[in-house]
C-alpha positions in Angstrom: 42.2 58.9 45.2 40.3 56.3 43.4 41.4 54.8 40.2 39.1 54.3 37.3 37.4 50.9 37.1 39.2 48.4 34.9 37.1 47.1 32.0 36.2 43.4 32.2 35.7 41.3 29.1 34.0 38.0 28.8 34.4 35.6 26.0 31.0 34.4 24.8 32.6 31.7 22.6 32.4 28.1 23.8 35.5 27.1 25.7 36.8 23.6 25.1 39.2 23.0 28.0 40.4 19.7 26.6 41.9 21.6 23.6 44.1 23.6 25.9 45.1 20.6 28.0 43.0 21.4 31.0 40.4 19.3 32.8 36.7 19.5 32.0 34.6 21.8 34.1 33.1 20.4 37.3 29.6 20.4 35.9 28.0 18.5 33.1 25.2 19.6 30.8 22.5 17.4 29.5 20.9 18.0 26.1 17.2 18.9 26.4 14.9 17.7 23.8 13.0 20.7 22.3 10.1 18.5 21.3 9.1 17.9 24.9 8.5 21.6 25.7 7.2 22.6 22.3 5.0 20.2 20.3 5.7 19.9 16.7 2.2 21.1 15.7 0.2 23.7 17.6 -3.6 23.2 17.7 -5.5 25.4 15.3 -7.9 28.1 16.5 -9.8 28.9 13.3 -10.1 32.6 14.0 -10.1 33.7 10.3 -12.9 31.2 9.4 -14.9 32.3 12.5 -14.5 36.0 11.6 -15.8 35.2 8.1 -18.8 33.2 9.4 -19.5 35.9 12.0 -19.5 38.7 9.3 -21.3 36.9 6.5 -22.8 33.6 7.5 -24.0 34.2 11.1 -26.9 31.7 10.9 -28.6 31.4 14.4 -25.6 33.2 15.9 -23.4 30.2 15.3 -20.7 32.4 13.7 -20.5 34.5 16.8 -20.2 31.4 19.1 -17.5 30.0 16.8 -15.7 33.3 17.1 -15.9 33.2 20.9 -14.5 29.6 21.0 -11.8 30.6 18.5 -10.6 33.4 20.8 -10.7 31.0 23.8 -8.6 28.6 21.8 -6.1 31.3 21.0 -5.9 32.4 24.6 -5.3 28.8 25.8 -2.6 28.4 23.1 -0.8 31.6 24.3 -0.9 30.5 27.9 0.5 27.1 26.9 -2.5 24.9 27.6 -2.3 22.7 24.4 -5.1 20.4 25.4 -7.5 23.2 26.3 -6.6 25.0 23.0 -7.2 21.8 21.1 -10.6 21.3 22.8 -11.8 24.9 22.1 -10.4 24.7 18.6 -12.4 21.6 17.9 -15.6 23.2 19.2 -14.9 26.3 17.0 -14.4 24.1 14.0 -17.6 22.2 14.6 -19.6 25.5 15.1 -18.0 26.9 11.9 -19.1 23.8 9.9 -22.6 24.1 11.4 -22.8 27.8 10.6 -21.6 27.2 7.0 -24.0 24.3 6.3 -27.0 26.1 7.9 -26.2 29.3 5.9 -26.0 27.4 2.7 -29.3 25.7 3.5 -30.9 29.1 4.2 -29.6 30.5 0.9 -30.8 27.5 -1.1 -34.2 27.6 0.7 -34.5 31.4 -0.1 -33.7 30.8 -3.8 -36.3 28.0 -4.0 -39.0 30.1 -2.3 -38.2 33.1 -4.4 -38.4 31.0 -7.6 -41.6 29.3 -6.6 -43.1 32.7 -5.6 -42.2 34.3 -8.9 -43.7 31.3 -10.8 -46.9 31.6 -8.6 -47.1 35.3 -9.2 -46.8 34.8 -13.0 -49.6 32.2 -13.0 -51.8 34.5 -10.9 -51.1 37.5 -13.2 -51.9 35.4 -16.3 -55.1 34.1 -14.7 -56.2 37.7 -13.8 -55.4 39.0 -17.3 -57.7 36.3 -18.8 -60.5 37.1 -16.4 -60.3 40.8 -17.0 -60.0 40.4 -20.7 -63.3 38.5 -20.8 -64.9 41.3 -18.7 -63.6 44.1 -20.9 -64.6 42.3 -24.1 -68.2 41.8 -22.8 -68.6 45.4 -21.7 -67.0 46.9 -24.9 -64.2 48.6 -23.3 
């Protein structure tokens, strides 16, 4: 007959052998600096800004290109390639700035052209009214 297996317990608490009068373990541990594996500041990917530019300010498809580079930067960051993520992030930032400036320029240009068009139409309407008024006054209508 087989007997039931005996439970085994392990203590997960740190064991300091010196406190109990025993010698230190035959191995030594070296502290590992956490800053070497994980940089203090991760590179930015600008996904939110790129989404905004893609949805609202997509001048010359720069918002779309910024979104593509933002996703590439995020992928590189997930993989652990910090330099690649920083490079793609910088490109996304530059494209976002260009899309924003170009869109602002287009809006200002549209407002200027609209305002000058309205002024030109008002002047043309006033001129036509004066010409037709003279015509109607001469013909008695």
